[in-house]
N, C-alpha and C positions, 0 to 999 in steps of 0.2 A: 502493500498500500505507500502510495506517496506520503508523504508530509502536508504537500498542497492541502488535503482534506482537511488536515487539522488546520491550517492556516482561515480556510474559507468557515469552517465551524467556529474559532475563537473571535471572528469579526462580524460573525452572524449573518453570513453568505451562503445562499443555497447553492446548489451545483447547476440546478437548473434557470438562475439568472446569471451565472456565468455562461451556462453554453447558449443562452439567447444572446446577451453579448456578441460572443464569437459565431452567432449566427452556425450553430452545433446543435446536435440532438443531447438533451440530457443524459442519454444512455452513453452518448460518444464522450462523454465530461466521468462519469461513470465509470467508465470502463478504462481510462488512462489514470485514474486515481486508484481503484481500485487491483489493477494489473497493471499497469504502467504501458497500457497498449493504447497506442498513436492511432488517429482513425487513419485510415490508406492513401485517402487522397489528397493528405494533409501534411505539408513539410514539417519536418519534426521541429527544428530548429525557430522556423517561420511560428507554430503555433505554442512555443515556448515565452517568446517574446509578446505573443497577444496577449497570453494570459499572465505576465508580468506587467505588459502594460496595464490589464484591466485591474489588477487587485493594487497595483500604484495609486490608480485615481479613486479606489474605494479607500486610499490612506492607508495601506499596511506598509509595515516599516522595510526598508532596504534588508535588515538585518534578518528578517523572515524570510523575503524573496529570494534569497540567496540559496535557503535549506528548500524552498516548493519542492523542486524535483530529487532529493533524496529521499529516499526508501525508507521505511519503521518495519519491523517486523511485527509488532503489534499492531490489533485496531488502535485506532482512535478513543481513547479512555482520556478524555481531560483534554487534550493536546496531544501533538505529537512525541512520539517515543515512552508515553505514559501506558504502563498495564496497569491494572488491578492491584498487583502484587507490588508496584514500582510508583508510589503516588508522585515523588519527588522529579517524576521523569528521567532517571539516571537510567533507564536501559541500552543496552548497544542498540545502535541502530545498525540494519543487516549493510552488510557492502554487497552483499550480493542482486542480481537482478536479469531480469530475461532478457537475452542476448540484444544489443542495440537499441536496449530502452533506458540505459542509468543514462546521470547527466554528473558529471563531476563538479564540484566547486569551479575548478579551473572554466570549466566549459561554462555555467552558469555567470561566471564573471566576465569573462571575453567576451560573453554575446550580448554583456550590458555597454561592455566598451567599448563594440566596434560598430556602434550605431553611431552613424554620421554625423558629424559637429562642423557648423560653418561658419566662419567668421561674420559677427555681427556688423553692420552698418556704424554703429555707434564704436564698435572695435577699430574698423577700420580707419575712423577718421581720427579718433584718437590719437594712433602710432602711426598713422599715417604710413598702413599696410596698403600699399596699389597693386600688389600680387601676393595673394595667398602663399603663404612658403608650403604648403603642404599640398599644392595642387600637383598633378602629374608631372613630372620630370620633362622638358619639351625636350633636353640633348642629352647625352650619354655622360655628358661634366658635371650633369646635377643626378646624378646619381650617386647617393652613398657609397662608399665601401671600405669598411672597417677590414681587418685582417681576416677575419671568417667570412665573410662575406666574398673577401675574394677567392678564398678558397673555392666556396661554391660555385662562384662566376668561372675558374680557370677549369674546373670538372665541366661545365657547362658549355666551354670554348671547347674542351677536348670529344667531347662527344658529338661535336660541329662540325669538325673536320676531319671526322672519323677516325682517331686515334683511338676512342672508347666507342664501346657499339652498343651498349644499354645503360642507361641512367636514369636512376629516379631521384629529384627534390623532392623533399618533404620539410614541410614546415606549415605552421598553425596559421590560420586566415589571417592576412594583415601582415605577413612576415616580408613582401616583397618579392616572391616566386615571381608572379609578373612581372614586377619591371626589369628581374632581373633578365626574364625571356624576353625582354623588347629591346634591353643594353645589348641583348645576345643579336637580334636580327640587325639593329642599328652597325654594330661591330662589325657583323659580316660585309653589309652593306656599306660600310665606309672601308673595308682592307677590299673590297671587288673581289671577296671571296666567291667559288664556282657551287656554293652550296645551295638546293634546293629546297625550302620551306617547307614541309608537307603539313597542316594543321586541321583535323579534320571539325568541323565545329561542333561543338559539348553543350549546346542552346538545351535546357533542360533533359541534359544528362543522364543517368540514375543507373544504380547497377541491377534493377527490376522493373522489368514495363509495368508492375504494378502501381510504380512511383514515378517513373516518367518513362522518358525511353534511353535504351538500351544502347550503346554505340556500339555495334557490328564489324565482324572482319569485312565483310562486302561494303561496309562506308568506308573505312579505314581504304581499302583497294581504290573505292572511288574517288577519293579525294587525292589517293596517289596519282591516279591517272590525268586528275585534273590539274594537276601542279608541273606534271612532266609532260603532258601531252591532249592538252586542253583542247583542241582541235576533234581530238577522238571521242566517239560515242562507245559505252560500256556495253560491252556485247552480253547478250540474256543471260546465258549459263552462266553457272558458277566460274565451272571448269575453264570455259574462254572468256572471262573476264579475269579471273586470275592469269591465265598465261598471256592475254592481253596486256595485264598490267606491269608481268614481268620481261616482255619484250621493251615494252617504252622503257621501262627503270635501265633496261642493260643499255639500249641507244643511248639514254641520256648520260651513262657512265661512261659511254665510249668516247663520247667528245667532250670529256672532262670535270662532270656535273656529279657533285654528290648528294646525298639524299639524306635530309635530317625529319623524319617523325617527331612531330612534337603533340604533347596532349596534354591540356591543361585539366586541371581539375580530376586528375587520372582516379582520384580516390571513388570518383562516379562508376570506374570501370566496371561492368563484371566479369566474374570471372574466366565463364568461356573466351571474352575478349583478349584479357591477360596472356591466357594459356597460347591463343593464337596468334601473338606477338609472336613468338618463337618461329614462328613459320615465316613471316616478315623478313626475322634477322638472317634466318637461314636462304634468302634469294640473292642468288650469286651470279656472277658472269666468270666463270672458271673458277678461280680462286680468291676474287675480288668480291668483297660482300658490297650488294648495293644500297641498304639503306640503315642507318645508324637509329636509334630509339631514345626519346627524350620524355620523362615521364616528369608531371607537377601535379603535386599534391597533397593532401592535408593527413595529418597522422593516420587516418584509417587506412591508407594507401600502405603503411609499412604492415599495418596486420594483414591484409591482402595478400602484401609478398613474403608472407611467412613461410616456410621451408616444411614447415610442418603441414602444410596445406597440400595434399596428393596431385589438388588438380592442379595447382600452380608450382610445381616445385622445381621443372626444369625450368623455368620462367625465370624464378626467384632465384636461384643459382647464376642465371648468365647476369644478373643484374647488381651495379652498383647503385648503393643508396648512400646519399649526403643528404644530413641535413644541415637548414638552414635556421640557424639559432637565433633569440631574442641579443637585442642590442645589449643589454646589460651595462657594464662601463662605458661602451661605447656612446650611452643615450646623448650625453651634452656634447657630443664631438658633432653626431648625426644630427642635431637640432642646428647647431651653429654653421653646419654643411647648408642644413637647407635653409636658413634664412639668408645668410651669405650670398647663394642661388636664386633670392627674391630680391636681392637689393636691401637687406635690413639687417640691423643689430640686433642680435639676440640679446644681449645684455642690456640694452637702453628701453628692452621690452621686459625681458624676465632676468629676474635677480636670482645669482650664481646657487643661492642655496634652494629656489624655487628648483631647480634640476634636481638638488637629490632628494628635495621630498617628491620629486615626479617618480624617480626610481624607486622610494618606496611604497609610493602609495599602487606602483604596479609590481611588486612582489608580494605575493601571498604565498600562506601557509597553508597546506593540503593536506589532511587527515588520511594515513594509507593503513590505518588499524585503529586497535579500539582501545592503546595504552597513550598515556600524556606525551609519550616519546614517539608516537608512530606518524609524525607529521614529515613533509617534504616541502621544501620550499620552491615554489613557480614563479618563474618570471614572465610578466606579461609585455616586458619591454618590446614589443612587436612595433616597428615602424607605424602602422593604420592606428592601433590601438593610443599610442604615444601623443602621436598627432591631434584625436579626437581629445583627448584629456587634457592637451593643453590648450587646446583651440577655446574648450568651453572655459579656460583659468581666463584665458583671454580676453573671452567675452563680458564673464563676471567682472574684473578688473575694469574694464570699461563703465560697466553699470554702477559700479562703485564709487569710478572717481578716482581709482588708486594708479599711483605713478608708475609703477610695474606689478608684474605677477611675484607674488611673494609666495612663500613655504607653505603659510596658512592659508594662504587664497587656495593654492592646488588641494591642500588637505581637505577644507570645504567643500570644495568642489567636488572632490574625490567621495567625500560621503554623499552627496546630494546626486550626485549623477545617476542618471536613469541608466 
């Protein structure tokens, strides 16, 4: 049972009223609370965000919202975690949950912080901000590269020029994976490298047709044909179509082109499609491989590439995995770089102590067991998250008439930030 049920009870809110507000059936909300079962046609993260917004509008405190999607072993008796023999509410909460339904503190916290924040007009006027420092980079020099990010960037370059054949870049939402992919494309263009990028569309892609549309091997084949022989129409039969793709890749390779298959949001790939990637990697012209593969995805992709999964073992064994880490101690340097790229002086808008406060605000402790010492430190200092929190603090500074963003202001905004 989700703690959400106890939160509703404590605030005198019915499941039916929440269902009406979300345009769902009461039965759907009941199944969510009782079994952690999400409605089939509703994206899980979007629904959680809607529920949090609805409860926030009813005056539920942020401290309660963070725990809404935890599970409790016992039926709700007076509140979450309480049982008839545990009036103080000290019974341990279960860490077990049906596969795919659990929500960790990090996930809920990240979900709140990933909501897009935009500089207000008042903030732009007060601090003379003509270009938002957190707008998407417009040229390669505006992409911040820490030592750790450079290592990921170099790994992506090696797969692009064919020295590595299969690479997965994994990072949290907002860590900067797409920015590095864009920078890679720009770098290939500026250096006039003969690399043809093959990028299948992943709009609405999910790992099951029940939730969206799966990206299948025939879709990838069509994307390859479009990239290297756009004038050709795909053959009707699968055998003829894949032969056509192989011949097109071979012809392209023989005139000096290399081919890089890039799949973003790869955590949404179906397991059969992951398995079939091995067959694309095996396409050759003599001894020369015709395709390299770059996957970009969130941590769920690492689970799918687990060698213990028999269905994808051969693929997982061939795939190099690199992680795109949070900024951590490079946070201040990152912010200074972004502000300088926008023609701004970070120190004239944000006090140095506020950067430290920002780092602390984006570092949380996550319980991994039942003991007092069973916790781990989680860093949420990803670019998008840091951008959003600092943007909200700048807006608040303008609202209050503060000359700069202070540490206290960052902490206050973090506590109240939806």
